[in-house]
PAMIVEX-493947 format. One record per residue: residue number from 1; x, y, z of N, C-alpha, C, O in turn; residue in one letter. Coordinates in steps of 0.2 Angstrom, whole numbers. Atoms other than C-alpha are relative to their C-alpha. Layout:
BEGIN
+-----+-------+-------+-------+-------+-------+-------+-------+-------+-------+-------+-------+-------+---+
|   k |  n.px |  n.py |  n.pz | ca.px | ca.py | ca.pz |  c.px |  c.py |  c.pz |  o.px |  o.py |  o.pz | r |
+-----+-------+-------+-------+-------+-------+-------+-------+-------+-------+-------+-------+-------+---+
| NUM |     X |     Y |     Z |     X |     Y |     Z |     X |     Y |     Z |     X |     Y |     Z | A |
...
+-----+-------+-------+-------+-------+-------+-------+-------+-------+-------+-------+-------+-------+---+
% end
This chain:
BEGIN
+-----+-------+-------+-------+-------+-------+-------+-------+-------+-------+-------+-------+-------+---+
|   k |  n.px |  n.py |  n.pz | ca.px | ca.py | ca.pz |  c.px |  c.py |  c.pz |  o.px |  o.py |  o.pz | r |
+-----+-------+-------+-------+-------+-------+-------+-------+-------+-------+-------+-------+-------+---+
|   1 |    -1 |    -4 |     7 |   583 |   105 |   476 |    -2 |    -5 |    -6 |     1 |   -11 |    -6 | M |
|   2 |     1 |     3 |     6 |   576 |    99 |   460 |     6 |     1 |    -5 |     8 |     7 |    -6 | I |
|   3 |    -5 |    -1 |     4 |   590 |    95 |   448 |    -1 |    -2 |    -7 |     2 |     0 |   -12 | R |
|   4 |     2 |     2 |     7 |   581 |    87 |   433 |    -7 |     0 |    -1 |   -11 |     1 |     4 | T |
|   5 |     7 |     0 |     2 |   565 |    87 |   424 |    -4 |    -6 |     3 |    -9 |    -6 |     5 | I |
|   6 |     3 |     6 |    -2 |   562 |    69 |   429 |    -1 |     0 |     8 |    -6 |    -2 |    10 | E |
|   7 |     1 |    -1 |    -8 |   564 |    74 |   448 |    -6 |     4 |     1 |   -10 |     2 |     5 | E |
|   8 |     7 |    -4 |     0 |   550 |    87 |   445 |    -6 |    -5 |    -1 |   -11 |    -4 |     3 | W |
|   9 |     6 |     4 |     2 |   539 |    74 |   437 |    -1 |    -6 |     6 |    -7 |    -8 |     6 | H |
|  10 |     1 |     6 |    -5 |   542 |    61 |   451 |    -3 |     3 |     7 |    -5 |    -1 |    11 | S |
|  11 |     3 |    -3 |    -6 |   536 |    74 |   465 |    -8 |    -1 |     0 |   -11 |    -2 |    -5 | L |
|  12 |     8 |     0 |    -1 |   518 |    72 |   472 |    -3 |     7 |    -2 |     1 |    12 |    -2 | S |
|  13 |     3 |    -6 |     1 |   506 |    85 |   468 |     1 |     5 |     6 |     1 |    11 |     5 | D |
|  14 |    -1 |    -4 |    -6 |   507 |    91 |   486 |     7 |     4 |     0 |     8 |     9 |     1 | I |
|  15 |    -7 |    -2 |     0 |   526 |    93 |   484 |     1 |     5 |    -5 |     5 |    10 |    -4 | D |
|  16 |     0 |    -5 |     5 |   524 |   102 |   468 |    -3 |     7 |     2 |     0 |    12 |     1 | R |
|  17 |     3 |    -6 |    -2 |   512 |   114 |   475 |     4 |     4 |     5 |     5 |    10 |     5 | R |
|  18 |    -4 |    -3 |    -5 |   523 |   117 |   490 |     6 |     4 |    -3 |     8 |    10 |    -1 | S |
|  19 |    -6 |    -3 |     4 |   538 |   121 |   478 |    -3 |     7 |    -3 |     1 |    12 |    -3 | K |
|  20 |     3 |    -6 |     3 |   527 |   133 |   468 |    -2 |     6 |     5 |    -1 |    12 |     3 | L |
|  21 |     2 |    -5 |    -5 |   520 |   142 |   483 |     6 |     4 |     3 |     6 |     9 |     5 | N |
|  22 |    -6 |    -3 |    -2 |   538 |   145 |   488 |     5 |     3 |    -5 |    11 |     3 |    -5 | G |
|  23 |    -3 |    -2 |     6 |   543 |   151 |   471 |     6 |     5 |     1 |    11 |     4 |    -1 | W |
|  24 |    -5 |    -6 |    -1 |   552 |   167 |   477 |     6 |    -2 |     3 |    12 |     1 |     2 | E |
|  25 |    -6 |     2 |    -4 |   564 |   158 |   488 |     4 |    -6 |    -3 |     9 |    -7 |    -1 | E |
|  26 |    -4 |     6 |     4 |   569 |   144 |   475 |     6 |     3 |    -3 |     6 |     9 |    -5 | L |
|  27 |    -5 |    -2 |     4 |   586 |   145 |   468 |    -1 |     1 |    -7 |    -6 |    -3 |   -10 | P |
|  28 |     1 |    -1 |     7 |   587 |   151 |   450 |     1 |    -6 |    -4 |    -3 |    -7 |    -9 | S |
|  29 |    -1 |     7 |     4 |   593 |   134 |   444 |    -6 |    -4 |     0 |    -8 |    -7 |    -5 | E |
|  30 |     6 |     4 |    -1 |   578 |   126 |   451 |    -6 |     3 |    -3 |   -10 |    -1 |    -6 | E |
|  31 |     6 |    -3 |     4 |   566 |   138 |   444 |     1 |    -1 |    -8 |    -4 |    -3 |   -11 | K |
|  32 |    -1 |     2 |     7 |   574 |   135 |   427 |    -2 |    -7 |    -2 |    -5 |    -8 |    -7 | E |
|  33 |     1 |     7 |     1 |   572 |   117 |   428 |    -8 |    -1 |     0 |   -11 |    -5 |    -4 | I |
|  34 |     8 |     0 |    -1 |   553 |   119 |   434 |    -3 |     3 |    -7 |    -8 |     0 |    -9 | I |
|  35 |     3 |    -4 |     6 |   550 |   131 |   419 |     1 |    -5 |    -6 |    -4 |    -6 |   -10 | K |
|  36 |    -1 |     5 |     5 |   558 |   118 |   407 |    -5 |    -6 |     0 |    -8 |    -8 |    -5 | K |
|  37 |     4 |     6 |    -1 |   547 |   104 |   414 |    -7 |     3 |    -2 |   -11 |    -1 |    -5 | A |
|  38 |     7 |    -2 |     2 |   531 |   115 |   412 |     0 |     1 |    -8 |    -5 |    -1 |   -11 | F |
|  39 |    -1 |    -1 |     7 |   537 |   119 |   394 |    -1 |    -7 |    -4 |    -5 |    -7 |    -9 | D |
|  40 |     1 |     6 |     3 |   539 |   101 |   390 |    -7 |    -3 |     1 |    -9 |    -6 |    -4 | K |
|  41 |     7 |     3 |    -1 |   522 |    96 |   398 |    -5 |     4 |    -5 |    -9 |     1 |    -8 | E |
|  42 |     4 |    -4 |     5 |   514 |   110 |   387 |     1 |    -2 |    -7 |    -4 |    -3 |   -11 | S |
|  43 |    -2 |     2 |     7 |   523 |   104 |   371 |    -3 |    -7 |    -1 |    -6 |    -9 |    -6 | E |
|  44 |     3 |     6 |     1 |   517 |    86 |   375 |    -8 |     0 |    -1 |   -10 |    -4 |    -5 | E |
|  45 |     7 |    -1 |     0 |   499 |    92 |   378 |    -2 |     2 |    -7 |    -7 |     0 |   -10 | R |
|  46 |     1 |    -2 |     7 |   500 |   101 |   361 |     0 |    -5 |    -5 |    -4 |    -6 |   -10 | Q |
|  47 |    -1 |     6 |     5 |   507 |    86 |   352 |    -6 |    -5 |     0 |    -9 |    -7 |    -5 | N |
|  48 |     5 |     5 |    -1 |   493 |    75 |   359 |    -7 |     3 |    -3 |   -10 |     0 |    -6 | L |
|  49 |     5 |    -3 |     3 |   480 |    88 |   354 |     0 |    -1 |    -8 |    -5 |    -2 |   -11 | L |
|  50 |    -1 |     0 |     7 |   487 |    88 |   336 |    -1 |    -7 |    -2 |    -5 |    -8 |    -8 | E |
|  51 |     1 |     7 |     2 |   487 |    69 |   335 |    -8 |    -2 |     1 |   -11 |    -5 |    -4 | I |
|  52 |     8 |     1 |     0 |   468 |    69 |   341 |    -3 |     3 |    -5 |    -8 |     0 |    -8 | Q |
|  53 |     4 |    -4 |     6 |   463 |    82 |   328 |     2 |    -4 |    -6 |    -3 |    -5 |   -11 | N |
|  54 |    -1 |     4 |     6 |   472 |    71 |   315 |    -4 |    -6 |    -1 |    -7 |    -8 |    -6 | E |
|  55 |     4 |     6 |     0 |   463 |    56 |   320 |    -7 |     1 |    -2 |   -11 |    -2 |    -5 | E |
|  56 |     7 |    -2 |     1 |   446 |    65 |   320 |     0 |     1 |    -8 |    -5 |     0 |   -11 | K |
|  57 |     1 |    -1 |     7 |   450 |    71 |   302 |     0 |    -6 |    -4 |    -4 |    -7 |    -9 | R |
|  58 |     0 |     7 |     4 |   454 |    53 |   296 |    -7 |    -3 |     1 |   -10 |    -6 |    -4 | F |
|  59 |     7 |     3 |     0 |   437 |    47 |   303 |    -5 |     4 |    -4 |    -9 |     1 |    -8 | V |
|  60 |     5 |    -4 |     4 |   427 |    62 |   295 |     2 |    -2 |    -8 |    -3 |    -3 |   -11 | V |
|  61 |    -1 |     2 |     7 |   436 |    58 |   278 |    -2 |    -7 |    -2 |    -5 |    -8 |    -7 | M |
|  62 |     3 |     7 |     1 |   432 |    40 |   280 |    -7 |     0 |    -1 |   -10 |    -4 |    -5 | D |
|  63 |     7 |     0 |     0 |   414 |    44 |   283 |    -2 |     3 |    -7 |    -7 |     1 |   -10 | L |
|  64 |     2 |    -4 |     6 |   413 |    56 |   268 |     1 |    -5 |    -6 |    -3 |    -6 |   -11 | I |
|  65 |    -2 |     4 |     5 |   422 |    43 |   256 |    -6 |    -6 |     0 |    -8 |    -8 |    -6 | V |
|  66 |     5 |     6 |     0 |   410 |    29 |   262 |    -7 |     3 |    -3 |   -10 |    -1 |    -6 | R |
|  67 |     7 |    -3 |     2 |   394 |    40 |   259 |     0 |     1 |    -7 |    -5 |     0 |   -10 | A |
|  68 |     0 |    -1 |     7 |   400 |    45 |   242 |     0 |    -6 |    -4 |    -3 |    -6 |   -10 | E |
|  69 |    -1 |     6 |     4 |   404 |    28 |   236 |    -6 |    -5 |     2 |    -7 |   -10 |    -2 | Q |
|  70 |     5 |     5 |    -2 |   389 |    19 |   245 |     2 |    -7 |     1 |    -1 |   -11 |     0 | G |
|  71 |    -3 |     7 |    -2 |   400 |     5 |   251 |    -1 |    -2 |     7 |    -2 |     2 |    11 | K |
|  72 |     0 |     3 |    -6 |   400 |    -6 |   265 |     6 |     2 |     4 |    11 |     4 |     1 | K |
|  73 |    -6 |    -3 |    -4 |   411 |    -1 |   280 |     6 |    -4 |     0 |     6 |   -10 |     0 | Y |
|  74 |    -6 |     3 |    -1 |   429 |    -5 |   279 |     5 |     4 |     4 |     6 |    10 |     3 | E |
|  75 |    -4 |    -4 |    -4 |   440 |     0 |   293 |     7 |     2 |    -3 |    10 |    -2 |    -6 | P |
|  76 |    -7 |    -3 |     2 |   456 |    10 |   290 |     5 |    -2 |     6 |     3 |    -3 |    12 | T |
|  77 |    -5 |     1 |    -5 |   472 |     8 |   300 |    -1 |     5 |     5 |     0 |     4 |    11 | V |
|  78 |     1 |    -5 |    -5 |   469 |    25 |   308 |    -6 |    -1 |     4 |    -6 |     0 |    10 | Q |
|  79 |     6 |     1 |    -5 |   451 |    20 |   314 |     1 |    -6 |     4 |    -1 |    -6 |    10 | T |
|  80 |    -2 |     5 |    -5 |   458 |     4 |   321 |     4 |     2 |     6 |     3 |     0 |    11 | R |
|  81 |    -4 |    -3 |    -5 |   471 |    13 |   330 |    -4 |     5 |     5 |    -3 |     4 |    11 | H |
|  82 |     4 |    -5 |    -4 |   458 |    26 |   336 |    -5 |    -4 |     5 |    -5 |    -3 |    11 | M |
|  83 |     4 |     4 |    -4 |   446 |    12 |   342 |     4 |    -3 |     6 |     2 |    -4 |    12 | V |
|  84 |    -4 |     3 |    -5 |   460 |     3 |   351 |     2 |     5 |     6 |     2 |     3 |    12 | A |
|  85 |    -2 |    -5 |    -6 |   465 |    19 |   361 |    -6 |     2 |     4 |    -6 |     3 |    10 | K |
|  86 |     6 |    -1 |    -4 |   447 |    23 |   365 |    -2 |    -6 |     5 |    -5 |    -4 |    10 | M |
|  87 |     2 |     6 |    -5 |   444 |     5 |   372 |     5 |     0 |     6 |     3 |    -1 |    11 | A |
|  88 |    -5 |     0 |    -6 |   460 |     7 |   382 |    -2 |     6 |     5 |     0 |     5 |    11 | A |
|  89 |     2 |    -6 |    -4 |   454 |    24 |   389 |    -7 |    -2 |     4 |    -9 |     1 |     9 | F |
|  90 |     7 |     1 |    -3 |   437 |    15 |   394 |    -6 |     3 |    -2 |   -11 |     4 |     1 | G |
|  91 |     6 |    -4 |     3 |   426 |    25 |   383 |    -5 |    -5 |    -2 |    -4 |   -10 |    -5 | I |
|  92 |     5 |     5 |     1 |   409 |    16 |   382 |    -1 |    -1 |    -8 |     0 |     3 |   -12 | P |
|  93 |     0 |     3 |     7 |   407 |     6 |   366 |    -5 |     4 |    -4 |    -4 |     5 |   -10 | M |
|  94 |     5 |    -4 |     3 |   391 |    16 |   361 |     3 |     7 |    -2 |     2 |     9 |    -8 | K |
|  95 |    -3 |    -6 |     2 |   401 |    32 |   361 |     6 |    -1 |    -5 |     6 |     3 |   -10 | N |
|  96 |    -5 |     2 |     5 |   415 |    24 |   351 |    -3 |    -1 |    -7 |    -1 |     2 |   -12 | V |
|  97 |     4 |     1 |     6 |   403 |    18 |   338 |    -2 |     7 |    -3 |    -2 |     8 |    -9 | A |
|  98 |     2 |    -7 |     2 |   396 |    36 |   337 |     5 |     4 |    -3 |     5 |     7 |    -8 | D |
|  99 |    -6 |    -4 |     3 |   413 |    44 |   334 |     2 |    -3 |    -6 |     4 |     0 |   -11 | V |
| 100 |    -2 |     3 |     6 |   418 |    31 |   321 |    -5 |     0 |    -5 |    -4 |     0 |   -11 | I |
| 101 |     5 |    -1 |     5 |   401 |    33 |   313 |    -3 |    -7 |    -3 |    -5 |    -8 |    -8 | G |
| 102 |     3 |     6 |     2 |   395 |    15 |   313 |    -5 |    -2 |     6 |    -4 |     1 |    11 | V |
| 103 |     4 |     3 |    -5 |   382 |     5 |   323 |     4 |    -4 |     5 |    10 |    -6 |     4 | G |
| 104 |    -4 |     4 |    -5 |   387 |    -5 |   339 |     2 |    -7 |    -3 |     7 |    -9 |    -1 | L |
| 105 |    -2 |     6 |     3 |   386 |   -21 |   330 |     5 |     0 |    -5 |     9 |    -5 |    -5 | S |
| 106 |    -6 |    -1 |     5 |   397 |   -15 |   316 |     6 |     1 |     3 |    12 |    -2 |     1 | S |
| 107 |    -6 |    -1 |    -4 |   409 |    -9 |   329 |     3 |    -6 |     2 |     9 |    -8 |     2 | L |
| 108 |    -2 |     7 |    -3 |   410 |   -26 |   337 |     2 |    -5 |    -5 |     7 |    -9 |    -4 | Q |
| 109 |    -2 |     5 |     5 |   411 |   -35 |   321 |     7 |     2 |    -3 |    11 |    -3 |    -4 | K |
| 110 |    -6 |    -2 |     3 |   425 |   -25 |   313 |     6 |     2 |     5 |    12 |     2 |     2 | H |
| 111 |    -5 |    -2 |    -4 |   435 |   -20 |   328 |     1 |    -5 |     7 |     3 |    -2 |    12 | F |
| 112 |     0 |     5 |    -5 |   434 |   -36 |   339 |     7 |     0 |     4 |     7 |     0 |    10 | K |
| 113 |    -7 |     0 |    -3 |   453 |   -37 |   342 |     2 |     6 |     3 |     5 |     6 |     9 | D |
| 114 |    -2 |    -6 |    -3 |   455 |   -19 |   345 |    -3 |     2 |     7 |     0 |     4 |    12 | E |
| 115 |     3 |     0 |    -6 |   442 |   -19 |   358 |     2 |    -4 |     6 |     3 |    -2 |    11 | I |
| 116 |    -2 |     5 |    -4 |   448 |   -34 |   366 |     7 |     1 |     3 |     8 |     0 |     9 | A |
| 117 |    -6 |    -1 |    -2 |   466 |   -29 |   367 |     2 |     7 |     3 |     7 |     8 |     6 | S |
| 118 |    -2 |    -7 |    -2 |   465 |   -10 |   370 |     1 |     1 |     8 |     6 |     4 |    10 | G |
| 119 |    -1 |    -1 |    -7 |   462 |   -11 |   389 |     6 |    -4 |     3 |     9 |    -1 |     7 | H |
| 120 |    -6 |     4 |    -2 |   476 |   -24 |   391 |     6 |     4 |    -1 |    11 |     4 |     3 | T |
| 121 |    -6 |    -4 |     2 |   488 |   -13 |   382 |     1 |     6 |     4 |     6 |     8 |     6 | E |
| 122 |     0 |    -6 |    -5 |   483 |     2 |   393 |     3 |    -2 |     7 |     7 |     1 |    10 | A |
| 123 |    -3 |     2 |    -6 |   486 |    -8 |   408 |     7 |    -2 |     0 |    11 |     0 |     5 | N |
| 124 |    -7 |     2 |     1 |   503 |   -14 |   402 |     4 |     7 |     0 |     9 |     7 |     4 | F |
| 125 |    -3 |    -6 |     0 |   508 |     4 |   399 |     0 |     3 |     7 |     6 |     6 |     9 | M |
| 126 |     0 |    -3 |    -7 |   503 |    10 |   416 |     4 |    -4 |     5 |     8 |    -1 |     9 | V |
| 127 |    -4 |     4 |    -5 |   510 |    -5 |   425 |     8 |     1 |    -2 |    12 |     1 |     3 | A |
| 128 |    -7 |    -1 |     2 |   527 |    -2 |   415 |     2 |     6 |     3 |     8 |     7 |     6 | N |
| 129 |    -2 |    -6 |    -3 |   527 |    16 |   421 |     1 |     0 |     7 |     5 |     2 |    10 | T |
| 130 |     0 |     1 |    -8 |   523 |    11 |   439 |     7 |    -3 |     2 |    10 |    -2 |     6 | L |
| 131 |    -6 |     4 |    -1 |   537 |    -2 |   438 |     6 |     5 |    -1 |    11 |     4 |     4 | F |
| 132 |    -5 |    -4 |     1 |   549 |    11 |   431 |     1 |     5 |     5 |     7 |     7 |     8 | Q |
| 133 |    -1 |    -5 |    -5 |   545 |    24 |   444 |     2 |    -3 |     6 |     6 |     0 |    10 | M |
| 134 |    -2 |     3 |    -6 |   547 |    11 |   458 |     8 |    -2 |    -1 |    11 |    -1 |     4 | A |
| 135 |    -7 |     1 |     1 |   564 |     6 |   450 |     4 |     6 |     1 |    10 |     6 |     3 | M |
| 136 |    -4 |    -6 |    -1 |   569 |    24 |   450 |     0 |     3 |     7 |     3 |     8 |     8 | D |
| 137 |     0 |    -2 |    -7 |   566 |    26 |   468 |    -6 |     4 |     3 |    -6 |     6 |     8 | G |
| 138 |     6 |    -3 |    -2 |   549 |    33 |   469 |    -3 |    -4 |     6 |    -6 |    -9 |     4 | N |
| 139 |     2 |     4 |    -6 |   544 |    28 |   487 |    -8 |    -2 |    -1 |   -10 |    -7 |     1 | V |
| 140 |     7 |     1 |     1 |   525 |    30 |   483 |    -1 |    -6 |    -4 |    -5 |   -10 |    -3 | T |
| 141 |     1 |     6 |     5 |   526 |    18 |   468 |     3 |    -6 |     3 |     0 |   -11 |     2 | A |
| 142 |    -3 |     6 |    -3 |   537 |     6 |   478 |    -6 |    -3 |     5 |    -7 |    -9 |     5 | C |
| 143 |     5 |     3 |    -5 |   524 |     5 |   492 |    -6 |    -2 |    -3 |    -9 |    -8 |    -1 | I |
| 144 |     6 |     2 |     4 |   509 |     4 |   480 |     2 |    -7 |    -3 |    -2 |   -12 |    -2 | F |
| 145 |    -2 |     7 |     3 |   519 |   -11 |   471 |     0 |    -5 |     6 |    -3 |   -11 |     5 | W |
| 146 |     0 |     5 |    -6 |   522 |   -20 |   488 |    -7 |    -2 |     2 |    -8 |    -7 |     4 | M |
| 147 |     7 |     1 |    -2 |   504 |   -18 |   493 |    -4 |    -4 |    -5 |    -8 |    -9 |    -3 | K |
| 148 |     4 |     4 |     5 |   496 |   -24 |   477 |     3 |    -6 |    -2 |    -1 |   -11 |    -4 | T |
| 149 |    -3 |     5 |     3 |   509 |   -36 |   471 |     2 |    -6 |     5 |     2 |   -12 |     4 | R |
| 150 |    -2 |     5 |    -5 |   515 |   -44 |   487 |    -4 |    -1 |     6 |    -2 |    -4 |    11 | L |
| 151 |     5 |     1 |    -6 |   500 |   -42 |   499 |     2 |     4 |     6 |    -1 |     2 |    11 | G |
| 152 |    -1 |    -4 |    -6 |   508 |   -30 |   511 |    -6 |     4 |     2 |   -10 |     6 |    -3 | W |
| 153 |     5 |    -4 |    -2 |   497 |   -20 |   521 |     2 |     5 |     6 |     7 |     3 |     9 | K |
| 154 |    -2 |    -5 |    -6 |   497 |    -5 |   534 |    -2 |    -4 |     6 |    -8 |    -7 |     6 | D |
| 155 |     2 |     3 |    -6 |   497 |   -12 |   551 |     0 |     4 |     6 |     4 |     9 |     6 | E |
| 156 |     0 |    -4 |    -6 |   492 |    -5 |   568 |     3 |    -5 |     5 |     4 |   -11 |     4 | S |
| 157 |    -2 |     4 |    -6 |   499 |   -12 |   585 |    -5 |    -6 |     1 |    -2 |   -11 |     3 | P |
| 158 |     5 |     5 |    -2 |   483 |   -22 |   587 |     0 |    -6 |    -6 |    -2 |   -11 |    -5 | S |
| 159 |     0 |     5 |     6 |   487 |   -31 |   570 |     6 |    -5 |     2 |     7 |   -10 |    -2 | D |
| 160 |    -6 |     4 |    -2 |   503 |   -38 |   578 |    -1 |    -6 |     4 |    -5 |    -6 |     9 | M |
| 161 |     1 |     6 |    -4 |   504 |   -56 |   585 |     5 |     0 |     6 |     8 |     5 |     7 | G |
| 162 |    -4 |     1 |    -5 |   514 |   -63 |   599 |     8 |     2 |    -2 |    10 |     1 |    -8 | D |
| 163 |    -7 |    -1 |     0 |   532 |   -57 |   601 |     2 |     5 |    -7 |     7 |     4 |   -10 | A |
| 164 |    -1 |    -4 |     5 |   530 |   -44 |   587 |     0 |    -3 |    -7 |     2 |     0 |   -12 | G |
| 165 |     0 |     3 |     6 |   528 |   -56 |   573 |    -6 |     2 |    -4 |   -11 |     4 |    -1 | K |
| 166 |     5 |    -3 |     4 |   518 |   -50 |   558 |    -6 |    -5 |    -1 |    -5 |   -11 |    -2 | R |
| 167 |     6 |     4 |     1 |   500 |   -57 |   556 |    -2 |     1 |    -7 |    -3 |     6 |    -9 | V |
| 168 |     2 |     0 |     7 |   496 |   -62 |   538 |    -7 |    -2 |    -1 |    -9 |    -6 |     3 | L |
| 169 |     7 |     2 |     2 |   479 |   -63 |   530 |     1 |    -8 |    -2 |     6 |   -10 |    -4 | P |
| 170 |    -1 |     8 |     1 |   475 |   -82 |   527 |     2 |    -1 |    -8 |     5 |    -6 |    -9 | R |
| 171 |    -1 |     1 |     7 |   476 |   -79 |   508 |     7 |     3 |    -2 |     9 |     3 |    -8 | D |
| 172 |    -6 |    -3 |     1 |   493 |   -71 |   509 |     5 |    -5 |    -2 |     6 |   -10 |     1 | S |
| 173 |    -6 |     5 |     2 |   508 |   -79 |   500 |     5 |     0 |     5 |     6 |     5 |     8 | P |
| 174 |    -6 |     0 |    -5 |   522 |   -85 |   511 |     6 |     4 |    -3 |     7 |     4 |    -9 | P |
| 175 |    -6 |    -4 |     2 |   537 |   -74 |   511 |     6 |    -3 |     4 |     5 |    -5 |     9 | H |
| 176 |    -6 |     4 |    -3 |   555 |   -81 |   514 |     2 |     4 |     7 |     4 |     0 |    11 | E |
| 177 |    -2 |    -4 |    -6 |   558 |   -67 |   528 |    -5 |    -2 |     6 |    -3 |    -1 |    12 | F |
| 178 |     5 |     2 |    -6 |   542 |   -74 |   538 |     2 |    -6 |     3 |     0 |    -8 |     8 | D |
| 179 |    -2 |     7 |    -3 |   550 |   -91 |   540 |     7 |     0 |     4 |     9 |    -5 |     6 | Q |
| 180 |    -6 |     0 |    -4 |   566 |   -85 |   549 |    -2 |     0 |     7 |     3 |     1 |    11 | Q |
+-----+-------+-------+-------+-------+-------+-------+-------+-------+-------+-------+-------+-------+---+
% end
């Protein structure tokens, strides 16, 4: 039984679909929690859309002011933030330049730091979320962490050496439990 919105969010897509397919059999308390989770997700999507629309409005206003004044491009805080987010999302720089209203060389000249750090910040946020999910007991996150960070791998019986000892790839780091 789902007791919190966080438990709902920690379920895999398959588990969520399974719960929704058996909606009629779910206890009313669980239905209420799932409804609240959907409401929260809907509200978060709406907030994100509002933020995106606000950022677009800043870019358009910036373009209008520049055109009226005939001035050289000067980035604003909002456009810096927007470029950093687009770089974090992996949007091609040509597309970012088009959205901001500058050429590719101007984008690289004025937003060098945002472009360089955007993807690193996104990787940090995703890694932080994965780590928190693993620490909260999400088994899938734990397995992913162990495979990517500690070199664990799925093994079949043919991968096992003598007396059931684990066979490690040559580049695997030593683990203290392997030395016992």
